[in-house]
C-alpha positions as CSV (number, residue, x, y, z in Angstrom):
1,X,0.0,0.0,0.0
2,X,1.7,3.2,-1.1
3,X,2.1,6.1,1.3
4,X,1.0,8.5,-1.4
5,X,-2.4,6.8,-1.7
6,X,-2.7,6.6,2.1
7,X,-2.5,10.4,2.5
8,X,-5.3,11.1,0.2
9,X,-8.6,12.2,1.7
10,X,-9.5,14.0,4.9
11,X,-10.5,12.8,8.3
12,X,-12.9,15.7,8.8
13,X,-14.9,15.2,5.6
14,X,-14.9,11.4,6.2
15,X,-16.2,11.8,9.7
16,X,-18.9,14.1,8.5
17,X,-19.9,11.5,5.9
18,X,-19.8,8.7,8.4
19,X,-22.0,10.6,10.8
20,X,-24.6,11.2,8.0
21,X,-24.4,7.6,6.8
22,X,-24.6,6.2,10.3
23,X,-27.5,8.5,11.2
24,X,-29.5,7.4,8.2
25,X,-28.7,3.7,9.0
26,X,-29.9,4.3,12.6
27,X,-33.5,5.1,11.4
28,X,-34.5,1.4,11.3
29,X,-33.0,0.9,14.8
30,X,-35.1,3.7,16.2
31,X,-38.3,2.8,14.4
32,X,-38.1,-0.9,15.4
33,X,-37.5,0.2,19.0
34,X,-40.3,2.8,19.2
35,X,-43.0,0.9,17.3
36,X,-42.0,-2.7,17.6
37,X,-40.5,-2.6,21.1
38,X,-37.6,-4.6,19.8
39,X,-33.8,-4.4,19.5
40,X,-32.1,-6.3,16.7
41,X,-28.4,-6.8,16.6
42,X,-28.5,-7.0,12.8
43,X,-29.4,-3.3,12.7
44,X,-26.2,-2.4,14.6
45,X,-24.4,-4.0,11.6
46,X,-26.3,-1.6,9.3
47,X,-25.1,1.4,11.4
48,X,-21.4,0.4,10.9
49,X,-22.1,-0.2,7.2
50,X,-23.8,3.2,6.8
51,X,-20.8,4.9,8.4
52,X,-18.3,3.1,6.1
53,X,-20.1,4.1,2.9
54,X,-20.7,7.6,4.2
55,X,-17.0,7.9,5.0
56,X,-15.9,6.8,1.6
57,X,-18.5,8.9,-0.2
58,X,-17.2,12.0,1.5
59,X,-13.6,11.2,0.6
60,X,-12.4,10.2,4.0
61,X,-8.8,9.2,4.5
62,X,-8.5,5.4,4.3
63,X,-6.0,4.2,6.7
64,X,-5.6,2.1,9.9
65,X,-7.6,4.7,11.9
66,X,-10.8,4.1,10.0
67,X,-11.9,1.0,12.1
68,X,-11.5,3.0,15.3
69,X,-13.4,6.0,13.8
70,X,-16.3,3.7,12.8
71,X,-16.6,2.1,16.3
72,X,-16.3,5.4,18.2
73,X,-18.9,7.2,15.9
74,X,-21.2,4.2,16.1
75,X,-21.2,4.4,19.9
76,X,-21.8,8.2,19.8
77,X,-24.7,7.8,17.3
78,X,-26.4,5.0,19.2
79,X,-26.0,7.0,22.5
80,X,-27.7,10.0,21.0
81,X,-30.4,7.9,19.3
82,X,-31.2,5.9,22.5
83,X,-31.0,8.7,25.1
84,X,-32.5,11.6,23.1
85,X,-34.1,10.6,19.8
86,X,-36.0,7.5,21.1
87,X,-37.5,9.5,24.1
88,X,-38.6,12.2,21.6
89,X,-40.2,9.6,19.4
90,X,-42.0,8.0,22.3
91,X,-43.4,11.4,23.3
92,X,-44.5,12.0,19.7
93,X,-46.0,8.6,19.5
94,X,-48.2,9.3,22.5
95,X,-49.2,12.8,21.1
96,X,-47.2,14.6,23.8
97,X,-45.2,17.8,23.3
98,X,-41.7,17.1,22.1
99,X,-39.2,19.6,23.5
100,X,-36.0,19.6,25.5
101,X,-38.0,20.2,28.7
102,X,-40.4,17.3,28.0
103,X,-37.5,14.9,27.3
104,X,-35.9,16.2,30.5
105,X,-39.1,15.5,32.4
106,X,-39.1,11.9,31.2
107,X,-35.9,11.4,33.1
108,X,-37.6,12.3,36.4
109,X,-39.6,9.1,36.3
110,X,-37.7,6.2,37.9
111,X,-39.4,3.6,35.7
112,X,-38.4,5.3,32.5
113,X,-34.8,5.8,33.7
114,X,-34.4,2.2,34.6
115,X,-36.0,1.0,31.3
116,X,-34.0,3.3,29.0
117,X,-30.7,2.7,30.8
118,X,-31.2,-1.1,30.5
119,X,-31.9,-0.7,26.8
120,X,-28.9,1.6,26.4
121,X,-26.6,-1.0,27.8
122,X,-28.0,-3.6,25.4
123,X,-27.6,-1.0,22.6
124,X,-24.0,-0.5,23.4
125,X,-23.3,-4.3,23.4
126,X,-25.1,-4.7,20.0
127,X,-23.2,-1.7,18.6
128,X,-19.8,-3.1,19.7
129,X,-20.7,-6.4,18.1
130,X,-22.2,-4.9,14.9
131,X,-19.9,-2.0,14.2
132,X,-17.0,-4.1,15.5
133,X,-17.7,-6.7,12.9
134,X,-17.5,-4.0,10.2
135,X,-14.4,-2.5,11.7
136,X,-12.6,-5.8,11.9
137,X,-13.4,-6.6,8.3
138,X,-12.1,-3.3,7.2
139,X,-8.9,-3.7,9.2
140,X,-8.2,-7.1,7.6
141,X,-8.7,-5.6,4.1
142,X,-6.4,-2.7,4.9
143,X,-3.6,-5.2,5.6
144,X,-4.1,-7.0,2.3
145,X,-5.5,-4.7,-0.3
146,X,-3.0,-3.2,-2.7
147,X,-4.9,0.1,-3.3
148,X,-7.1,1.5,-0.5
149,X,-9.3,3.0,-3.2
150,X,-10.5,-0.6,-3.9
151,X,-11.5,-1.0,-0.2
152,X,-15.0,-2.6,0.0
153,X,-17.3,-3.8,2.8
154,X,-17.0,-7.6,2.5
155,X,-18.4,-9.6,5.4
156,X,-17.9,-13.0,3.7
157,X,-15.2,-15.6,4.4
158,X,-12.2,-14.0,2.6
159,X,-10.0,-17.0,3.3
160,X,-12.3,-19.4,1.6
161,X,-12.8,-17.0,-1.3
162,X,-9.0,-16.7,-1.9
163,X,-8.6,-20.5,-1.7
164,X,-11.4,-21.0,-4.3
165,X,-9.9,-18.3,-6.5
166,X,-6.4,-19.9,-6.4
167,X,-7.8,-23.4,-7.3
168,X,-9.9,-21.9,-10.1
169,X,-6.9,-20.2,-11.6
170,X,-4.8,-23.4,-11.5
171,X,-7.6,-25.2,-13.3
172,X,-8.7,-22.6,-15.9
173,X,-5.8,-20.2,-16.6
174,X,-3.6,-22.8,-18.5
175,X,-6.4,-23.3,-21.1
176,X,-6.6,-19.6,-22.0
177,X,-2.8,-19.3,-22.1
178,X,-2.5,-22.4,-24.3
179,X,-4.6,-20.6,-27.0
180,X,-3.3,-17.1,-26.2
181,X,-6.8,-16.0,-25.2
182,X,-5.7,-13.2,-22.9
183,X,-7.2,-10.2,-24.7
184,X,-10.4,-9.3,-26.4
185,X,-8.7,-9.9,-29.8
186,X,-8.5,-13.7,-29.1
187,X,-11.3,-15.4,-27.3
188,X,-12.7,-18.8,-26.5
189,X,-16.2,-20.2,-26.0
190,X,-17.1,-21.8,-22.7
191,X,-17.5,-25.1,-24.4
192,X,-14.0,-24.9,-25.9
193,X,-12.6,-24.2,-22.4
194,X,-14.5,-27.1,-20.8
195,X,-13.4,-29.4,-23.5
196,X,-9.8,-29.0,-22.3
197,X,-10.6,-29.5,-18.6
198,X,-10.9,-33.0,-17.3
199,X,-11.2,-32.2,-13.6
200,X,-14.6,-31.9,-11.9
201,X,-15.8,-28.6,-10.7
202,X,-14.8,-26.7,-13.8
203,X,-18.2,-24.9,-14.0
204,X,-17.8,-23.6,-10.4
205,X,-14.2,-22.5,-11.2
206,X,-15.1,-20.8,-14.4
207,X,-18.0,-18.8,-12.8
208,X,-15.8,-17.9,-9.8
209,X,-13.2,-16.2,-12.2
210,X,-16.0,-14.7,-14.2
211,X,-17.6,-13.1,-11.1
212,X,-14.2,-11.8,-10.1
213,X,-13.8,-10.1,-13.4
214,X,-10.8,-12.2,-14.3
215,X,-12.6,-13.9,-17.1
216,X,-14.3,-11.4,-19.3
217,X,-17.0,-11.8,-21.9
218,X,-17.0,-10.3,-25.4
219,X,-19.7,-11.0,-27.9
220,X,-20.6,-14.4,-26.3
221,X,-17.0,-15.5,-26.0
222,X,-14.4,-15.2,-23.2
223,X,-10.8,-14.2,-22.6
224,X,-8.6,-14.3,-19.5
225,X,-7.5,-10.8,-18.1
226,X,-4.0,-11.0,-16.7
227,X,-4.4,-7.4,-15.4
228,X,-7.4,-8.4,-13.2
229,X,-5.9,-11.6,-11.9
230,X,-5.3,-9.9,-8.5
231,X,-9.0,-9.3,-8.0
232,X,-10.4,-10.8,-4.8
233,X,-13.8,-9.1,-4.8
234,X,-16.7,-10.2,-6.9
235,X,-18.0,-7.6,-9.3
236,X,-21.5,-7.7,-8.0
237,X,-20.9,-8.1,-4.3
238,X,-20.8,-4.4,-3.3
239,X,-24.1,-3.9,-5.1
240,X,-25.5,-6.9,-3.3
241,X,-24.5,-5.5,0.0
242,X,-26.3,-2.2,-0.8
243,X,-29.3,-4.0,-2.1
244,X,-29.6,-6.2,1.0
245,X,-29.3,-3.1,3.2
246,X,-32.0,-1.3,1.4
247,X,-34.2,-4.4,1.2
248,X,-33.9,-4.8,5.0
249,X,-34.8,-1.2,5.6
250,X,-37.8,-1.4,3.3
251,X,-39.1,-4.5,4.9
252,X,-38.7,-3.0,8.4
253,X,-40.5,0.2,7.3
254,X,-43.4,-1.8,5.7
255,X,-43.7,-4.0,8.8
256,X,-43.8,-0.9,11.1
257,X,-46.4,0.7,8.8
258,X,-48.6,-2.4,8.9
259,X,-48.1,-2.7,12.7
260,X,-49.0,1.0,13.2
261,X,-52.2,0.8,11.1
262,X,-53.4,-2.4,12.8
263,X,-52.4,-2.0,16.4
264,X,-51.5,1.6,17.2
265,X,-54.4,3.5,18.7
266,X,-54.6,7.3,18.7
267,X,-54.6,9.4,21.8
268,X,-52.0,10.3,24.4
269,X,-50.5,8.4,27.3
270,X,-50.4,9.8,30.8
271,X,-48.0,8.3,33.2
272,X,-45.8,8.7,36.2
273,X,-43.9,6.4,38.5
274,X,-47.2,5.0,39.9
275,X,-49.7,4.7,37.1
276,X,-50.3,5.1,33.3
277,X,-53.3,5.2,31.0
278,X,-54.0,6.2,27.4
279,X,-56.7,8.8,26.5
280,X,-58.6,8.5,23.2
281,X,-58.3,11.4,20.7
282,X,-60.1,14.6,21.5
283,X,-59.9,14.8,25.3
284,X,-58.5,18.2,26.4
285,X,-57.0,18.9,29.8
286,X,-58.9,21.4,31.9
287,X,-56.5,24.3,32.6
288,X,-55.0,24.3,36.1
289,X,-56.7,21.0,36.9
290,X,-53.8,18.6,36.9
291,X,-52.2,17.7,40.2
292,X,-49.6,15.1,41.2
293,X,-52.2,12.3,41.3
294,X,-55.3,13.9,39.6
295,X,-56.2,14.9,36.1
296,X,-59.4,16.4,34.6
297,X,-60.3,16.4,30.9
298,X,-63.3,17.5,28.8
299,X,-64.6,16.6,25.3
300,X,-67.7,17.2,23.2
301,X,-68.9,13.7,22.2
302,X,-71.9,15.2,20.3
303,X,-72.0,18.3,18.1
304,X,-70.2,21.4,19.2
305,X,-72.5,24.1,20.6
306,X,-73.2,26.8,18.1
307,X,-73.8,29.4,20.8
308,X,-73.8,29.7,24.5
309,X,-76.7,30.7,26.9
310,X,-74.7,29.8,29.9
311,X,-74.4,33.4,31.1
312,X,-76.8,33.2,34.0
313,X,-78.7,36.5,34.4
314,X,-81.6,37.4,36.6
315,X,-84.2,35.6,34.5
316,X,-81.9,33.2,32.6
317,X,-81.2,29.5,33.3
318,X,-78.1,27.6,32.6
319,X,-78.4,25.1,29.8
320,X,-76.2,22.3,31.0
321,X,-76.6,20.3,27.8
322,X,-74.2,22.8,26.2
323,X,-71.4,21.6,28.5
324,X,-68.9,19.0,27.3
325,X,-68.4,15.5,28.8
326,X,-65.8,15.3,31.5
327,X,-63.3,12.8,32.8
328,X,-61.6,13.0,36.2
329,X,-58.8,10.6,37.1
330,X,-57.2,10.2,40.6
331,X,-55.6,7.5,42.6
332,X,-54.4,6.7,46.1
333,X,-50.6,6.8,46.6
334,X,-50.7,4.6,49.6
335,X,-52.6,1.3,50.3
336,X,-55.7,1.4,52.3
337,X,-56.9,-1.0,55.0
338,X,-60.5,0.1,54.7
339,X,-61.5,-2.5,52.1
340,X,-59.7,-5.9,52.0
341,X,-61.5,-7.0,48.8
342,X,-63.3,-5.4,45.9
343,X,-66.5,-7.0,47.1
344,X,-66.2,-5.2,50.5
345,X,-65.9,-1.9,48.5
346,X,-68.9,-2.8,46.5
347,X,-71.0,-3.4,49.6
348,X,-69.9,-0.1,51.1
349,X,-70.7,1.8,47.9
350,X,-74.2,0.2,47.6
351,X,-75.0,1.3,51.2
352,X,-73.7,4.8,50.6
353,X,-75.6,5.2,47.3
354,X,-78.9,4.0,48.8
355,X,-78.7,6.0,52.0
356,X,-76.9,9.2,51.0
357,X,-76.9,9.8,47.2
358,X,-80.3,8.4,46.3
359,X,-80.1,8.8,42.4
360,X,-83.0,8.1,40.1
361,X,-81.2,5.0,38.8
362,X,-78.0,3.2,39.8
363,X,-76.1,-0.1,39.4
364,X,-72.8,-1.5,40.6
365,X,-71.0,-4.1,38.5
366,X,-67.9,-6.1,39.0
367,X,-65.5,-6.6,36.1
368,X,-61.9,-7.2,35.3
369,X,-59.8,-4.8,33.1
370,X,-57.8,-5.9,30.1
371,X,-54.7,-5.7,32.3
372,X,-56.1,-8.1,34.9
373,X,-57.2,-5.6,37.6
374,X,-60.3,-6.1,39.7
375,X,-62.7,-3.2,39.1
376,X,-66.2,-1.8,39.8
377,X,-68.4,0.3,37.6
378,X,-70.9,2.5,39.5
379,X,-73.6,3.9,37.2
380,X,-75.6,6.9,38.6
381,X,-78.5,8.8,36.9
382,X,-80.0,12.0,38.3
383,X,-83.3,13.3,36.9
384,X,-83.5,16.4,39.0
385,X,-82.0,19.6,37.6
386,X,-79.4,19.4,36.3
387,X,-80.0,16.0,34.8
388,X,-76.8,14.1,34.8
389,X,-75.2,10.7,34.2
390,X,-72.1,9.5,36.0
391,X,-69.9,6.4,35.4
392,X,-67.5,6.0,38.3
393,X,-64.8,3.3,38.1
394,X,-62.8,1.9,40.9
395,X,-59.7,-0.1,40.0
396,X,-58.0,-2.0,42.9
397,X,-54.3,-3.0,42.9
398,X,-53.1,-6.2,44.6
399,X,-51.6,-4.1,47.5
400,X,-54.9,-2.4,48.2
401,X,-54.4,0.9,46.4
402,X,-57.4,2.3,44.5
403,X,-57.7,4.4,41.3
404,X,-60.8,6.4,40.5
405,X,-62.2,7.3,37.0
406,X,-65.3,9.5,36.9
407,X,-67.0,10.1,33.5
408,X,-69.9,12.6,33.5
409,X,-72.4,14.0,31.0
410,X,-75.5,16.2,31.0
411,X,-76.5,14.8,27.6
412,X,-78.4,11.6,27.9
413,X,-77.9,11.0,24.1
414,X,-74.2,10.7,24.7
415,X,-74.5,8.1,27.5
416,X,-73.4,5.1,25.5
417,X,-70.6,6.9,23.7
418,X,-69.3,8.2,27.0
419,X,-69.3,4.7,28.6
420,X,-67.6,3.1,25.6
421,X,-64.8,5.7,25.6
422,X,-64.4,5.5,29.4
423,X,-64.1,1.7,29.3
424,X,-61.5,1.9,26.5
425,X,-59.4,4.2,28.5
426,X,-59.8,2.2,31.7
427,X,-58.7,-1.0,29.9
428,X,-55.4,0.7,29.2
429,X,-54.8,1.6,32.9
430,X,-51.7,0.1,34.6
431,X,-50.3,0.3,38.0
432,X,-46.6,0.8,37.3
433,X,-45.4,-0.2,40.8
């Protein structure tokens, strides 16, 4: 390897290209993590490959420092992707504001910190394995390639390739030299070559040299190129690597798109160290209503009011039907000894409703949420002004803590829609600890 060739290129331009290529190749990594909740070591290999091609495209200096550059940049890129980009994508996925402060707030939740740091450690291990494989391959080639301009990303078994090439040359080259078929002025047909070879495996040997560009085709005939005899890289292999990379990316993107369309619901997720739940689209937080363990939202399930008569004057009456539906969420931060079972809570509620609340209609029903929690649905209907319907849900944790979801409406026509949306939200509820 000549020193003049080694000095060509620039570390700075190469590093810029490697960062761009690595960042692009990181996209599948981020998407699979955010939407598929998976980490694939193969995608770490793509990051290293993206860095290599970006480095070469931007005319980076090709020398023994290149493998180190690839590994270091891969670790930096994966660190930024895992600790900053992925949290931002998770916020966006849940329709939450994406900003530096919102990402910073995520790191105040112990559950998020423990989860993201665990995944970061796995990411670093995958990166070392994936980008390390690419770096090791490049390092081997730098020791053997005659001209660094011919450096290619080859993850195949080079030793076996060289052995096959040498055996193929021993078998096929003497035939072309015998008939002086070493230029495009004097060529042979494949049949003429095979007629001179008595050993088995001649078809494999011929195709090997052809793929390496040592045997060249001219008008349906062939000659042996002495100038290309040093080739160790198949003509189509670099194109195959690029095609495979793009094919993997396309398959991943299609899979994520299908997954998103089939399984990803709209809405936003509310969570802290204690609980989490997902709202359906359209619920708006009531200003200044959110506390550490309580949230209030409103939504018009029916048509939006065209005008308001809710300015109560001397002879005017409030039209409560112009008010939106509301949801109030709260939970107990400490276990309670008041009710040892969900049935004890049900008995207490029934007594309280009969003796103190006395609605026009009521019912109390046991059920189990989709996440396996014992729960109660308390239905209350009031016929006195203002007429109102309440659905109150109690969700009990195994340690005795309770969460409360109250859905209310003044519009009886929206009763079923309200209950359906409330149950959909409640079935997403989780106790995080």
